[in-house]
C-alpha positions as CSV (number, residue, x, y, z in Angstrom):
1,M,36.7,19.7,19.7
2,Q,38.9,22.2,21.4
3,L,41.7,20.9,23.4
4,D,43.7,24.3,24.2
5,H,42.3,24.8,28.1
6,F,42.8,20.9,29.0
7,D,46.6,20.3,31.2
8,V,46.0,16.6,30.7
9,V,44.7,14.9,28.3
10,V,44.2,11.4,29.0
11,V,43.6,8.6,26.2
12,G,41.4,5.5,27.7
13,A,38.9,5.1,30.1
14,G,39.9,2.4,31.7
15,F,41.4,2.2,35.8
16,F,44.9,3.6,35.0
17,G,43.6,6.9,32.7
18,A,40.6,7.3,35.5
19,V,43.2,7.1,38.7
20,I,45.2,9.8,37.1
21,A,42.4,11.8,35.7
22,E,41.3,12.1,39.4
23,Q,44.4,12.2,40.9
24,V,45.2,15.4,38.7
25,A,41.8,17.0,39.2
26,N,42.0,16.6,42.7
27,R,45.3,16.5,44.2
28,L,47.0,19.4,41.4
29,G,43.3,21.1,40.7
30,R,44.0,21.1,37.3
31,N,42.1,19.9,33.9
32,V,41.6,16.6,32.9
33,C,40.3,15.6,29.1
34,V,39.0,12.3,29.3
35,L,38.7,10.5,25.1
36,D,37.9,6.9,24.5
37,R,36.8,5.9,21.1
38,R,34.7,3.3,22.8
39,Q,30.8,4.7,23.4
40,H,31.3,3.9,27.8
41,I,34.1,4.7,30.7
42,G,35.5,1.9,32.8
43,G,37.5,0.1,29.4
44,N,37.5,-3.4,30.3
45,A,35.8,-3.6,33.8
46,Y,32.9,-1.8,32.0
47,S,29.5,-3.3,33.8
48,E,26.2,-3.3,32.7
49,V,22.7,-4.1,33.5
50,D,21.3,-6.9,30.4
51,P,18.2,-5.4,29.4
52,E,17.2,-9.0,28.8
53,S,17.6,-10.3,32.2
54,G,17.7,-7.2,34.2
55,V,21.3,-9.1,35.5
56,E,24.5,-6.8,35.7
57,V,26.3,-8.2,33.4
58,H,30.5,-7.8,32.4
59,R,30.5,-6.9,28.8
60,Y,34.8,-8.1,28.7
61,G,34.4,-11.5,30.9
62,T,34.0,-11.6,34.5
63,H,36.2,-9.2,36.5
64,I,36.4,-10.0,40.4
65,F,38.3,-7.2,42.4
66,H,41.1,-8.8,44.9
67,T,44.4,-7.5,46.3
68,N,46.9,-7.4,49.2
69,S,47.8,-3.9,48.7
70,E,46.5,-1.7,51.0
71,V,46.9,1.3,50.0
72,V,45.1,0.7,46.7
73,W,42.5,-0.8,48.9
74,R,41.8,1.9,50.7
75,Y,42.0,4.0,47.5
76,L,39.2,2.2,45.8
77,H,37.1,3.0,48.8
78,R,36.1,6.3,48.2
79,F,34.5,5.3,45.5
80,T,32.4,2.1,46.1
81,D,31.4,-0.3,49.4
82,F,32.5,-4.3,48.7
83,T,31.0,-7.4,49.3
84,D,32.2,-9.9,50.6
85,Y,32.3,-12.5,48.1
86,R,34.7,-14.8,47.4
87,H,35.2,-16.6,44.1
88,R,35.4,-20.1,43.4
89,V,36.3,-21.7,40.0
90,F,35.7,-25.3,38.9
91,T,37.1,-27.2,35.9
92,V,34.7,-29.4,33.4
93,A,36.8,-32.5,32.5
94,N,36.5,-36.0,30.8
95,G,32.6,-35.7,31.9
96,R,33.7,-34.9,36.0
97,V,33.7,-31.3,37.7
98,Y,37.2,-30.4,39.6
99,S,37.4,-27.4,41.6
100,M,40.4,-24.7,40.8
101,P,42.8,-23.8,41.2
102,I,44.7,-26.8,42.1
103,N,44.0,-27.9,45.8
104,L,43.8,-31.1,47.7
105,A,40.3,-31.5,46.4
106,T,41.2,-31.6,42.6
107,V,44.2,-33.9,43.6
108,C,41.6,-36.5,45.2
109,A,39.2,-36.3,43.0
110,A,41.8,-36.7,39.8
111,F,43.6,-39.7,41.3
112,G,40.4,-41.0,42.5
113,R,41.5,-41.4,46.3
114,I,41.9,-40.3,49.0
115,M,45.7,-38.7,50.3
116,T,47.6,-36.4,53.0
117,P,49.3,-33.6,51.6
118,Q,52.5,-35.5,52.0
119,E,51.0,-38.0,50.1
120,A,49.4,-35.7,47.3
121,R,53.3,-33.4,47.4
122,D,55.0,-37.3,46.8
123,M,52.6,-38.1,43.9
124,I,53.3,-34.7,42.1
125,A,57.2,-35.2,42.7
126,A,57.7,-38.1,41.2
127,E,55.4,-37.5,38.6
128,A,57.7,-34.4,37.8
129,R,60.6,-36.4,38.3
130,A,59.7,-39.2,35.7
131,H,58.9,-36.4,33.1
132,T,62.1,-35.4,33.5
133,E,64.4,-38.2,33.6
134,A,61.9,-39.4,30.5
135,H,63.3,-36.3,28.4
136,G,67.0,-36.4,29.6
137,A,67.2,-32.6,30.7
138,S,66.1,-30.6,34.5
139,D,65.8,-27.5,32.6
140,V,62.4,-26.4,31.4
141,R,62.1,-26.1,28.0
142,N,58.8,-24.8,27.1
143,L,54.9,-24.6,29.0
144,E,54.4,-27.9,28.9
145,D,57.6,-28.8,30.9
146,K,57.1,-26.0,33.2
147,A,52.8,-27.3,34.3
148,I,54.4,-30.5,35.0
149,A,56.9,-29.5,36.6
150,S,54.5,-28.1,39.2
151,V,51.5,-30.1,39.1
152,G,52.7,-33.2,37.2
153,R,51.7,-35.4,34.6
154,T,48.2,-36.2,35.7
155,L,46.3,-32.9,36.5
156,Y,48.6,-31.5,33.5
157,D,47.1,-33.5,31.1
158,L,43.8,-33.7,32.3
159,L,42.9,-29.8,33.3
160,I,45.8,-27.8,31.5
161,R,46.8,-29.2,28.6
162,G,43.7,-29.1,26.1
163,Y,42.5,-25.5,28.0
164,T,45.8,-24.6,27.2
165,R,45.7,-25.5,23.4
166,K,42.2,-24.4,23.2
167,Q,43.6,-20.4,25.1
168,W,46.4,-20.5,23.1
169,Q,45.5,-22.1,19.6
170,T,49.0,-23.8,20.1
171,D,50.3,-26.9,21.6
172,P,52.0,-26.0,24.5
173,R,55.4,-28.0,24.3
174,E,55.4,-25.1,21.7
175,L,54.6,-22.5,23.7
176,S,56.9,-20.1,26.0
177,A,57.1,-21.6,30.0
178,D,56.9,-17.9,30.3
179,I,53.5,-17.5,29.6
180,I,52.0,-19.8,32.4
181,G,53.4,-18.4,34.8
182,R,53.8,-20.1,38.2
183,L,50.7,-23.3,38.5
184,P,49.2,-23.0,42.0
185,V,49.1,-25.6,43.8
186,R,47.3,-26.0,47.3
187,F,47.9,-29.0,49.4
188,T,44.8,-28.3,51.5
189,F,41.1,-28.1,50.9
190,D,40.8,-24.3,50.8
191,D,39.0,-23.6,47.7
192,R,39.2,-20.1,46.7
193,Y,40.2,-19.2,43.7
194,F,42.4,-16.2,44.9
195,A,44.3,-15.8,48.2
196,D,44.7,-11.8,48.4
197,R,44.1,-10.2,51.8
198,Y,41.1,-8.4,50.0
199,E,38.5,-9.3,47.8
200,G,35.1,-8.9,46.8
201,M,32.4,-7.0,44.1
202,P,31.5,-3.6,44.2
203,V,28.1,-2.7,46.1
204,D,26.9,-0.8,42.6
205,G,29.1,-2.8,39.8
206,Y,32.3,-1.0,38.2
207,T,31.2,1.0,35.9
208,A,29.2,2.8,38.9
209,I,33.0,3.6,40.3
210,F,34.5,5.1,37.6
211,R,31.3,7.6,37.4
212,R,32.1,8.6,40.7
213,M,36.0,9.2,39.5
214,L,35.4,11.2,36.8
215,S,32.6,13.4,38.4
216,H,35.2,16.4,39.2
217,P,34.1,19.4,37.8
218,R,37.9,19.4,36.0
219,I,37.4,16.5,34.4
220,S,35.6,16.3,31.4
221,V,35.1,12.8,29.1
222,R,34.6,12.6,25.7
223,L,33.6,9.3,25.1
224,G,33.1,8.1,20.8
225,V,36.7,9.9,20.0
226,D,39.7,8.3,18.5
227,Y,43.0,10.4,19.7
228,F,44.4,9.8,16.8
229,G,42.3,12.1,14.9
230,M,43.5,14.8,17.4
231,A,46.6,13.7,17.9
232,D,48.2,17.5,16.1
233,R,46.7,20.0,18.2
234,I,48.7,18.6,21.6
235,T,50.7,21.1,22.5
236,P,54.1,19.8,24.3
237,R,52.9,22.0,27.6
238,Q,50.2,19.8,27.3
239,L,50.5,16.3,29.0
240,V,49.2,13.1,28.1
241,I,49.0,9.5,29.6
242,Y,48.0,7.1,26.5
243,T,46.7,3.7,27.6
244,G,46.3,2.1,24.2
245,A,47.9,-0.2,22.1
246,I,51.8,1.3,22.3
247,D,53.0,0.1,18.5
248,R,49.5,2.0,17.8
249,F,51.1,4.8,18.8
250,F,54.2,4.6,16.8
251,E,52.7,4.1,13.6
252,Y,53.2,0.0,13.8
253,R,57.3,1.0,12.5
254,C,58.7,-1.9,14.6
255,G,56.0,-4.5,13.5
256,H,52.6,-5.5,15.3
257,L,52.9,-7.2,19.1
258,G,51.0,-10.1,19.6
259,W,47.9,-10.5,21.4
260,R,44.7,-12.9,22.5
261,T,41.8,-11.8,22.5
262,V,38.7,-13.6,22.8
263,D,34.9,-13.9,21.9
264,L,32.1,-14.0,24.2
265,A,28.8,-15.4,22.8
266,R,25.9,-14.0,25.0
267,E,23.1,-16.2,25.5
268,V,19.9,-15.7,28.1
269,H,17.9,-18.9,29.3
270,D,14.6,-18.5,31.2
271,V,15.9,-20.6,34.5
272,A,17.2,-18.8,37.8
273,D,20.7,-20.9,37.2
274,F,22.6,-21.9,34.7
275,Q,25.5,-23.7,36.1
276,G,25.7,-22.8,40.4
277,A,28.3,-21.0,40.3
278,A,30.2,-17.6,38.3
279,V,32.7,-19.2,35.8
280,I,33.5,-22.7,34.6
281,N,36.3,-23.6,32.7
282,Y,36.5,-26.4,29.7
283,A,39.2,-28.5,29.9
284,D,38.9,-30.7,27.2
285,A,39.8,-29.4,23.5
286,D,36.9,-30.8,21.9
287,V,35.0,-28.4,24.0
288,P,34.9,-25.3,21.7
289,F,35.1,-22.5,24.1
290,T,37.0,-22.1,27.5
291,R,34.6,-21.5,29.8
292,I,30.8,-20.1,30.5
293,H,30.5,-17.2,32.5
294,E,26.6,-16.5,34.8
295,F,27.1,-13.1,36.0
296,R,24.2,-13.3,38.6
297,H,26.7,-15.8,41.2
298,L,28.3,-12.4,41.5
299,H,25.8,-11.1,43.5
300,P,24.3,-13.4,45.4
301,E,22.7,-10.4,47.2
302,R,20.8,-9.2,44.5
303,S,17.6,-10.3,44.0
304,H,17.1,-11.4,40.0
305,A,14.3,-12.6,38.2
306,P,14.0,-16.5,36.8
307,R,16.1,-15.3,33.9
308,T,19.9,-15.5,33.6
309,T,22.3,-14.4,30.8
310,I,25.8,-16.3,30.6
311,Y,29.0,-15.4,27.9
312,R,30.8,-18.5,26.5
313,E,34.1,-17.4,25.9
314,Y,36.3,-18.6,22.8
315,S,40.3,-17.9,22.5
316,R,42.4,-17.0,19.9
317,F,44.9,-14.8,18.1
318,A,43.8,-10.9,18.1
319,G,44.0,-8.7,15.3
320,R,44.6,-5.3,14.4
321,D,40.9,-4.6,14.9
322,D,40.4,-6.7,17.8
323,E,40.2,-6.1,21.4
324,P,43.6,-7.6,22.7
325,Y,43.0,-8.9,25.9
326,Y,46.9,-11.3,26.7
327,P,50.1,-10.3,25.5
328,I,51.7,-13.4,23.9
329,N,54.9,-11.8,25.0
330,T,57.4,-14.1,22.7
331,A,61.5,-13.1,22.0
332,A,60.1,-11.6,19.1
333,D,57.4,-9.2,20.9
334,R,60.1,-8.4,23.4
335,T,62.1,-6.9,21.2
336,M,60.0,-5.1,19.3
337,L,58.8,-3.6,22.8
338,A,62.3,-2.4,23.4
339,S,62.3,-0.6,20.4
340,Y,59.2,1.1,20.7
341,H,60.3,2.1,24.6
342,A,63.2,3.7,22.5
343,M,61.5,5.6,20.7
344,T,59.3,7.2,23.8
345,A,62.2,9.1,24.4
346,S,60.7,11.6,21.4
347,H,57.9,12.4,22.9
348,P,58.8,13.8,26.6
349,N,55.1,14.9,26.9
350,V,53.8,11.7,27.0
351,I,53.5,8.6,29.8
352,F,52.0,5.2,28.2
353,G,50.4,3.0,30.5
354,G,48.0,0.8,31.8
355,R,47.9,-3.1,30.1
356,L,47.6,-1.4,25.9
357,G,50.5,1.5,26.9
358,S,53.0,-1.3,29.0
359,Y,52.3,-4.6,27.1
360,K,51.8,-5.6,30.4
361,Y,48.6,-8.3,31.3
362,L,47.5,-5.9,34.2
363,D,44.4,-7.4,37.0
364,M,42.8,-4.2,38.3
365,H,44.3,-3.7,41.0
366,Q,47.5,-3.8,39.5
367,A,45.9,-0.9,37.1
368,I,45.7,1.0,40.2
369,G,48.7,0.2,41.7
370,A,50.5,1.5,38.7
371,A,48.8,4.9,37.9
372,L,49.7,5.8,41.9
373,K,52.6,5.0,40.8
374,T,53.1,7.2,38.3
375,F,50.8,10.2,39.0
376,E,53.8,10.2,41.9
377,H,56.4,9.9,39.8
378,E,56.0,11.2,36.6
379,V,52.8,13.4,36.6
380,E,53.5,16.1,39.3
381,P,57.5,15.5,38.2
382,F,56.0,17.1,34.8
383,F,54.3,20.0,36.3
384,Q,56.8,20.5,38.8
385,G,59.1,21.7,36.0
386,A,57.1,22.5,34.4
387,R,56.8,25.7,37.0
388,Q,60.4,25.9,36.8
389,R,60.8,26.6,33.2
390,D,58.2,29.2,33.4
391,A,60.2,30.4,36.1
392,A,63.3,30.4,33.9
393,T,61.4,31.9,31.5
394,H,59.4,34.8,32.2
395,G,61.5,35.1,36.0
396,P,59.4,34.2,39.7
397,A,55.6,34.9,39.5
398,L,54.6,37.7,41.8
399,S,51.9,37.3,44.7
400,P,48.9,39.3,44.1
401,L,50.1,40.6,48.0
402,S,53.6,41.5,46.4
403,A,52.6,43.1,43.3
């Protein structure tokens, strides 16, 4: 494969790489080669029609588009329209079903009685205080402390502890508080999973977005190609947008960054509806999977045959050959990442980004927003600097008229 005539080589055809490729071709008029080791575009957002059920499934788990960014929302509308789908998630625990994220309905169901918003706040605050007093410390030391401070002991034991133990295969008391972030608790009956201003599903599916993004004649897509088999063909004048694992790029010289991965077990059932919702979590520790995805519910506007496809999701630590999903981000990982960041200075024609390249879990809208900013602040300046270097070396270029 010849790469000489490309100005930019994008490694990875997910949202971060595809957005930059589209911007380079349309706004800079430069030639782009997009490489992906997989046999499809779209990264983890890839969707496809299941041949047995006819349902469009998300091969890497359910993806719901949501954002508060007007810029990202308008940008994506260049490539797709959206339905008015609103995501709702439920959790099964101790043989009962609860609404997630935690809202007033969840609290009332967990305590078995009707509560006002203030009564629910007071109940959770009292349980959080009791936990703090029992442990004799007001600081948050681990994931369990942070979760109980947010939702109280009852809801933590019912909905979070078992699920977290399965998801991370580690006692929550041994996990960093940073992993869980801020647990949302709504003291209203608002049961929407996302509270963002914009939400919906792409009318034609996710893969159609990527096809349209990458359809410019200056973009060439090569699938089933490993970048590291041709990295030595890249010249310093070419810009590389690298969205693979940053530790792999540097041959793991500082060690392996920690990731979680998931295994998705596909099943096709001869029923019109298997579970009544797109995603149902299973919080009990003795249930081996963390959740079940049923994709037909993502597009209720479509007509479907009376068959359905589900994926059962199992979580585990990622090995070198596994697909990384969630960065573990321990203190050791952060130290390792800082070392890798320092090494990027020796590669001025490589921009690291995306979920794997930045070692961050990015929702789709975050990846798109980051790509747009990277194009503006790093990609454009790279080529402006190249023109200035050429002018300094060869003198100002003459226009056809002045010649």
